[in-house]
Phi, psi and omega in degrees: 000354166302317186295308187305314174298316177300320174283346185057063176240125175289163176297318182295327175296316182292322179291320174296321181303305199271005172246024177246207183284130175275166184271323183208146179257109189259008174088151172066025176089007182252138177224149180246129173247144174271133174246129185261139181288153178307134184070002175228173173291174184269354185292325177251012179285249186218164176239144178242131183253129173224156177267142182209130176236105190302134180080350180235321185202143161230129175238115179286126178259322188197142174224146183206143176282140185292334174301323182275330188201124185296310184196175179273153179269163178307316180294322174294331173294325176300309181295323177296322173292329173280326172302321182291322184300322185288302174308321184273353179266350184284138179288174175296318190289323181291324179284329175300318175298310181301315175295321179298327185282345187087007176296322184230151178257142179257134172248131177252170179302133187302333181287344184266134184276156181303139178096337177290143164295140182228169181258329182230153181215155175252000000 
């Protein structure tokens, strides 16, 4: 979430971005999304690397601004694929414990009010 604060993207904007069309399927449940800087296009903005199982779970694993890094390296991609297998292999109960313990933060769909049950999370 340090990346999100540094890039100045709100939880709602991040949720919408990673629940939209992805930029690239990197294999093994790893996807790359483009994030636009406010008031600018997505080409020079940032990228989010996520573990994703459509309709079930999206986990933001890494974010970077294009001005700081052109792309991820092959060894980083391998590590993200391994992490994705772990994140996507957790049951809903296990993910709830991980979030409750504070190891991961959950971002809910912006239209859902606090305290309501929701279907997707980041």
